[in-house]
C-alpha positions in Angstrom: 0.0 0.0 0.0 1.4 3.4 -1.0 1.3 6.3 1.6 2.3 9.9 0.7 3.9 10.8 4.1 5.0 14.3 3.0 1.4 15.2 1.9 0.0 13.7 5.2 2.5 15.7 7.3 1.7 18.9 5.5 -2.0 18.4 6.0 -1.4 17.8 9.8 0.6 21.0 9.9 -2.1 22.9 8.1 -4.6 21.6 10.7 -2.5 23.3 13.4 -0.1 20.6 14.6 3.6 21.5 15.1 6.1 20.1 12.7 7.3 17.6 15.3 3.8 16.4 16.2 2.9 16.1 12.5 6.1 14.0 11.9 5.3 11.8 14.9 1.7 11.2 13.9 2.8 10.5 10.3 5.4 8.1 11.4 2.9 6.2 13.7 0.3 6.0 11.0 2.9 4.9 8.4 4.2 2.2 10.8 0.6 1.0 11.4 -0.2 1.0 7.7 3.1 -0.9 7.0 2.3 -3.3 9.8 -1.2 -3.7 8.5 0.1 -4.3 5.0 2.6 -6.8 6.3 -0.2 -8.6 8.1 -2.4 -8.6 5.1 0.4 -9.7 2.8 1.3 -12.6 5.2 -2.4 -13.4 5.7 -1.6 -13.8 9.4 -3.9 -11.1 10.6 -6.9 -12.2 12.5 -10.2 -10.5 13.0 -9.3 -9.9 16.7 -5.9 -8.4 15.7 -7.7 -6.2 13.2 -10.2 -5.1 15.9 -7.3 -4.4 18.3 -5.5 -2.4 15.6 -8.6 -0.4 14.9 -9.1 0.3 18.6 -5.4 1.5 18.9 -5.8 3.7 15.9 -9.0 5.2 17.3 -7.3 5.8 20.7 -4.3 7.4 19.0 -6.7 9.5 16.9 -8.6 10.6 20.1 -5.3 11.3 21.8 -4.0 13.4 18.9 -7.4 15.2 18.6 -7.2 16.1 22.4 -3.7 17.2 22.0 -4.7 19.3 19.0 -7.6 20.9 21.0 -5.2 21.7 23.9 -2.7 23.2 21.5 -5.4 25.3 19.9 -6.5 26.5 23.3 -3.0 27.4 24.3 -2.5 29.2 20.9 -5.8 31.0 21.4 -4.8 32.1 24.9 -1.4 33.2 23.6 -3.1 35.2 20.8 -5.5 36.8 23.3 -2.6 37.9 25.5 -0.8 39.2 22.5 -4.0 41.1 21.4 -4.4 42.5 24.9 -0.8 43.6 25.0 -1.0 45.2 21.6 -4.3 46.9 22.5 -2.6 48.3 25.7 0.4 49.5 23.6 -2.0 51.1 21.1 -3.9 52.8 23.9 -0.6 54.1 25.3 0.4 55.4 21.9 -2.9 57.1 21.5 -2.5 58.7 25.0 1.0 59.8 24.2 0.0 61.3 20.8 -3.0 63.1 22.5 -0.6 64.4 25.2 1.9 65.6 22.5 -0.9 67.2 20.5 -2.3 69.0 23.6 1.2 70.1 24.5 1.8 71.5 21.0 -1.6 73.2 21.0 -0.9 74.8 24.4 2.5 76.0 23.2 1.0 77.4 20.1 -1.7 79.2 22.1 0.9 80.6 24.5 3.1 81.8 21.6 0.1 83.4 19.9 -0.9 85.1 23.1 2.6 86.4 23.7 2.8 87.6 20.1 -0.6 89.3 20.5 0.6 91.0 23.7 3.8 92.1 22.1 1.9 93.6 19.1 -0.5 95.3 21.5 2.4 96.8 23.4 4.0 98.0 20.1 0.7 99.5 18.9 0.2 101.3 22.2 3.8 102.7 22.0 3.1 103.9 18.5 -0.2 105.5 19.7 1.6 107.2 22.6 4.3 108.5 20.3 1.7 109.8 17.8 -0.1 111.6 20.7 3.2 113.0 22.0 4.1 114.2 18.5 0.6 115.6 18.0 0.8 117.6 21.3 4.3 118.9 20.5 3.0 120.0 17.1 0.0 121.7 18.7 2.4 123.5 21.1 4.6 124.6 18.3 1.6 125.7 16.3 0.3 127.7 19.2 3.8 129.3 19.7 3.9 130.2 16.0 0.3 131.6 16.1 1.3 133.7 19.2 4.4 134.9 17.4 2.3 135.8 14.3 -0.3 137.7 16.5 2.5 139.5 18.3 4.2 140.4 15.0 0.8 141.6 13.6 0.2 143.8 16.6 3.7 145.1 16.6 3.5 145.8 12.8 0.1 147.5 13.3 1.5 149.7 16.1 4.4 150.7 13.9 2.1 151.3 10.9 -0.2 153.4 13.1 2.7 155.4 14.6 4.3 155.9 11.2 1.0 156.9 9.6 0.2 159.1 12.6 3.7 160.7 12.4 3.4 161.2 8.7 -0.1 162.7 9.1 1.2 165.0 11.9 4.1 166.0 9.7 1.8 166.6 6.8 -0.6 168.7 8.9 2.3 170.6 10.3 3.6 171.2 6.8 0.1 172.3 5.7 -0.1 174.7 8.7 3.2 176.0 8.0 2.3 176.6 4.4 -0.9 178.3 5.5 0.9 180.3 8.0 3.5 181.4 5.6 1.1 182.3 3.0 
């Protein structure tokens, strides 16, 4: 009887057995098949021996099935632990990223508030300077107006005195001309 042991071993591995378990199971089944074949070839096998062989095969099959279930449970528990660990790491990364984003946001807000305050101070300094320059200009303008008014009144006085003096001299000259004539 021909048995493809490599195919059988690959199928056991695909079912979830480890490589060593698959080799052991394949070796046992191959030995049983060879023994069975030898018994059949020799025609020494009895019905009782065949029943015993069948019982042994079923027992081994149950044992291997139980072993497979245990391994699957261990694998599932391991995967659950890994999943929980990865979820915890993911939650930690999320918390770290949120903390970093909050920190950056707070720094940006602080920088904006500082810049706004600095600009407010600069604008106030410019306003103060404009007010100071405006008041200086008004003072200078008032001084110039006062000087113009003073010059006007001084000029008016001189004009009046000069015109009065010329009028007086003209009247005196007319009187002198009248008196001489």
